[in-house]
LOMARMAR-879715 format. One record per residue (C-alpha): residue in one letter; y, z, x. Coordinates in steps of 0.2 Angstrom, whole numbers, plus 5000, padded with zeros to 4 digits. Layout:
N
AYZX
...
This chain:
611
X455643804538
X456143884522
X455644054530
X456744024545
X458243994533
X457944144523
X457844244539
X459344174545
X460344214529
X459644394529
X460244424546
X461944354541
X462044464526
X461544624536
X462944584548
X464144564534
X463544724526
X463744824542
X465444744545
X465944794527
X465344974530
X466244984546
X467844924539
X467645044524
X467445184536
X468945134546
X469945114530
X469445284524
X469945354541
X471645264540
X471845314522
X471645504527
X472845484541
X474045384531
X475545444541
X474645384557
X474145204551
X473645094566
X474244914565
X472644854575
X471544914560
X472744824548
X472344654557
X470444704557
X470544724538
X471244554536
X469944474548
X468544554539
X469244514522
X469444324527
X467744324535
X466844394520
X467744264509
X467344124522
X465444174523
X465444174504
X465943994503
X464943954518
X463344004509
X463843904495
X464043754506
X462443794515
X461543804499
X462243654492
X462143534507
X461043604521
X459543684512
X459043524503
X458743444519
X457243564523
X456643594506
X456843544488
X458543564481
X457843664466
X456943794477
X458343814489
X459543854475
X458443974466
X458044064482
X459844074487
X460344134470
X459044264469
X459344334487
X461144324489
X462044314472
X462544504472
X462844514490
X464044374490
X465044444476
X465044614484
X465544524500
X466944434491
X467544584482
X467644684499
X468444534507
X469844524495
X470144714495
X470144724514
X471244574515
X472544644503
X472544824512
X472644744528
X474144634523
X475044784516
X474744884531
X475244754542
X476844714533
X477244904533
X477044894552
X477844734555
X479344784544
X479444974547
X481344984544
X481044924526
X479645044523
X480645184531
X482145134520
X481145144505
X480445304509
X482245374514
X482845304498
X481545404488
X482045554498
X483845524496
X483645504477
X482745664476
X484145754487
X485445674476
X484545734460
X484545904468
X486345894474
X486845834456
X485945984449
X486746104461
X488446014459
X488346034440
X487946214441
X489346244454
X490546144442
X490046254427
X490346414437
X491946354445
X492546294428
X492146474421
X493046554435
X494546444433
X494646474415
X494546664419
X495846644432
X496946544421
X496846674407
X497346804420
X498746704426
X499346664409
X499346854406
X500246894422
X501546754418
X501846834401
X502047004409
X503146934422
X504246854408
X504347024399
X504847114416
X506146974420
X506846994402
X506947184404
X507747164421
X508947044415
X509347154400
X509547304411
X510647204423
X511847164408
X511747324398
X512147514400
X510647624401
X511447774392
X512247684377
X511247524378
X512847424376
X513247274386
X514047314403
X515447254414
X514547104420
X514147044402
X515947084397
X516746974411
X515646834406
X516146844388
X518046864392
X517946714403
X517146604390
X518446654377
X519846624389
X519146444393
X518946414374
X520746474370
X521346334383
X520446194374
X520546264356
X522346294351
X521846394335
X520646504344
X521246684347
X520346834355
X520847014358
X520347144371
X520447324367
X520247444382
X519747614376
X519747774387
X519247944381
X520648074383
X520248214395
X518448174396
X518348254413
X518748424405
X517248394394
X516148364408
X516748504418
X516648634404
X515148574394
X514048484407
X513548304410
X512248314396
X513448354383
X514648224390
X513248094389
X512948144371
X514848124367
X514847954375
X513347894365
X514147964349
X515747874352
X514947714357
X514047714340
X515647754330
X516547614339
X515147494335
X515047544317
X516947524315
X517047344321
X515447294313
X515247104315
X517047074320
X516647084339
X515647164352
X515747334361
X515447354380
X515347504391
X516447474406
X516147634416
X516147814414
X517247854398
X517947684397
X517447554383
X518047384379
X518047294362
X518047104362
X518647034346
X518346844344
X519046714333
X520346834325
X522046764321
X522746914312
X523747044323
X523847154308
X521947154306
X521747204325
X522947354323
X521947404307
X520347404317
X521147494331
X521847634320
X520147644312
X519347674329
X520547814333
X520247894316
X518347884318
X518447964336
X519448104330
X518048164318
X517148314325
X515548294336
X514248414333
X513448484349
X512448644352
X512948714335
X514748684339
X516048554333
X516948464347
X518548354345
X519148224356
X520348074356
X520547904364
X521947794371
X521847614368
X522647464377
X522747294368
X522947124375
X523046964364
X522246824372
X523546694366
X525246754369
X526746664378
X526546774393
X524646754394
X524546564397
X524546594416
X522846694415
X521546614426
X520146744425
X519546874413
X519847014426
X521746984424
X521647014405
X520547174408
X521847234421
X523347214408
X522247294394
X521947444407
X523847454410
X524247454392
X522947594389
X523847704403
X525447664394
X524647744378
X524147894388
X525947914395
X526647914378
X525548064373
X523747994371
X522747974355
X523647814351
X523647624356
X524847524366
X525047334364
X525247244381
X526947144379
X528047034390
X528947184398
X527347264403
X526847094410
X528347094421
X528047274427
X526247234430
X526747084441
X528047184450
X526747324453
X525547194460
X526847124472
X527347294478
X525547344480
X525247184491
X526847214501
X526447394503
X525047354515
X526247264526
X527647384525
X526947504538
X526547374551
X528347294549
X529147464549
X530047444533
X530047634528
X531547744532
X531947924529
X533347994519
X533948174520
X534648284506
X535448444510
X534848624504
X536348744502
X536548924501
X537348954483
X538249114489
X539049044505
X538948854501
X538248824519
X536948704524
X535348794528
X534148654529
X533748474523
X532248384514
X531548224521
X531348094508
X530447924511
X531247764505
X530547584506
X531747454513
X530947304505
X531547134512
X531747054495
X531847204482
X533047314493
X532847504493
X531347554483
X531247744478
X529647844481
X529247854462
X528847664462
X527647664477
X526947834481
X525647824467
X525147654474
X525047714491
X523847854485
X522747724476
X522647614491
X522347754503
X523947714513
X524647884509
X523747954524
X524547834536
X526247844527
X526248034526
X525848044545
X527247934549
X528448034538
X527948194546
X528148124563
X529848034560
X530548194551
X530048304566
X530748184578
X532448164569
X532548354567
X532348384585
X533548254590
X534848334579
X534448504586
X534748444604
X536348344599
X537248464587
X537448654588
X537548664569
X535748594567
X535048724579
X534448844565
X534148714551
X532448694544
X531748524538
X530648514522
X529248384523
X528248334508
X526348324509
X525148244497
X523548304491
X522648174501
X523448244517
X522948414512
X521148364510
X521148284528
X520048384539
X521148354554
X522748404546
X523148544557
X522648444573
X523948314567
X525248444565
X524948514582
X524948334589
X526548284581
X527448444586
X526948424604
X527548244604
X529248284596
X529448454605
X529948524588
X529548714586
X528448724570
X529448874564
X530848754559
X529648654547
X529348684528
X527848604520
X528148554502
X526648534491
X526448524472
X525648654462
X524148544456
X523448554473
X523148734472
X521948724457
X520548654467
X519548734481
X520548904482
X519548964497
X519848804507
X521648794503
X521848984508
X521048954524
X522148804527
X523648894523
X523149034535
X523048914549
X524748834545
X525649004544
X524949054561
X526048914567
X527548994558
X527648844546
X528348894529
X527448834513
X528448784498
X527848754480
X528748594474
X529248554456
X528648714449
X528648714430
X527948534428
X526148574431
X525048714426
X526448834431
X525248984432
X526049134440
X524349184446
X524449054459
X525949144467
X524849294469
X523249214475
X524149104489
X525249154503
X526849054499
X528549064506
X529648964494
X529648914476
X530648764471
X531048764452
X530948584445
X532548494440
X531948484422
X532248664419
X533948654427
X534548504417
X534148584401
X535548674391
X535848824402
X536848904388
X535248934378
X534649104380
X532749054380
X533048944395
X534049074404
X532649204401
X531349084408
X532349044424
X532649234426
X530849274425
X530349144437
X531649194450
X531249384448
X529349354450
X529549244465
X530649384473
X529349514469
X528049414478
X529249404493
X529749214491
X531349124492
X531849014477
X532648844478
X533348764462
X533248574462
X534248454452
X535948544452
X537248424447
X538748524441
X539648674447
X539248774431
X537348754434
X537648814452
X538648964446
X537349014432
X535849004444
X536849104457
X537149234443
X535249234439
X534949284458
X534449114464
X534949094482
X534648914487
X535048754478
X534848564480
X535548424470
X536848284468
X538148414466
X537948464485
X537448284491
X536448134488
X535048084500
X535747994515
X535047904529
X535047984546
X536747904553
X537747944537
X536948124535
X537448174553
X539148104551
X539348204535
X538548364540
X538648374559
X540148284565
X541548364555
X542448514559
X541648604545
X540248524534
X541048494518
X540148474501
X540448304495
X539848244478
X539148074481
């Protein structure tokens, strides 16, 4: 009976051992293929583990309660302890191990998302650590790149600031003299003007400086020498005024001094005289000393007539006008702009504005002055003189608007109108009056008209329109036109003379008065300026000058007309000197067309009336 129990227990132990070996083998196979764990094996691990543990406790129960029924309790316990003690513990150990492995494997299979999430979390943590490392490296590289870029940008900004400052400086300063320019000047004058309106004690003064005959310097010495003189003069002006004001270069040979916060007119004149004195000192160029002078116009910012100033340009304009007054008085001096000049400037401004409208409104008219034979006292021709019949100012003489017409460019249109109207009126008189059949009309041409490329075409066109034969036309030009472009003028004169038009030099004696011009150009008539005639003709020197001019003109085959004859004595002296033709108030004032034709054509015999 005892042996049967032993056999039975042995069989049981062998079965347990086999099952343990099989389970171990299966576990090792699953362990090697950890990524391919099978959930069936996981259940098997649990069953084996629990079975092993159950067998262990079953043996204990069998030993304690069953075996004593067949044998003595002491023998049964001893036998079972000797045979099964180690095997039971091993069985229990394997049972617990397999139970734990099976439960873990089964949990991993039953809860795959948790397992995968844990695995993904580990992978993510590794990726995050790698990403953080890469990000840190990229940030460091980017930071270094940004620091380099910022440094370059800061350098570029500084360079741009330098360039902008230079551009701003160049925009407000003259490249040659380095002085502030016109733009800078206007800003300063406008600021001073506004300040003078709010501060009754504030005074500022503008000095407009122009170098006398600077064009001659440029033409004779060259522009390089001219630039040297400009720089030297600018430095002298700056040294003269010191800290009392600021010097500006306006344009060309014009400078402006702006004196601020100066209340002494005497001090201003002292500064002006000192500038004139300093400019008169010799300038050393190319081992030679050169001398020059300046004319200065002065405008005080606070004067009764200046309260109407609204902009700095008006002050500069008046200073410019004062400067030209200084030139008219002989140059190398100053002229202070006063109320009289202010009124003249306003009048000039109004005339300049109205002048542009005058041609459109047909406000210009022609007056005619007779030209007389001194020997026979007969009318041999007449000169057309333009007048402006201003609607408010009345009749304005040419001396007050011709220069403005030249400045504004209206002289071309005005000259063409004068030429057309004179030819038209002459042809009307020739058809209407027999006395006018052989008379010639003298028409003045400005330098601007002479320079027009289509002058000859305009002459032909006007003669065709008016049907006036060109041989009855005398064109009067001033001698200063002859000093430029000799060849061009000669070619033009040749075309004019081909049309039988006579060419007359007007106001001879007021310009260069070079007798060489009489030789170089084909001229027909010389008109002696009235300034010679109105001198004391009893003086031997004047008589000799007149005699020389008349004889030279005749030697060149020219006729001579004496202008400005106002007395019978002047007429007789000129006749005795050999002058054949005369013009002046003694013979007749300029008259409009209606009065002229009544006076000279509608009488039985044209009488000489002193108007």
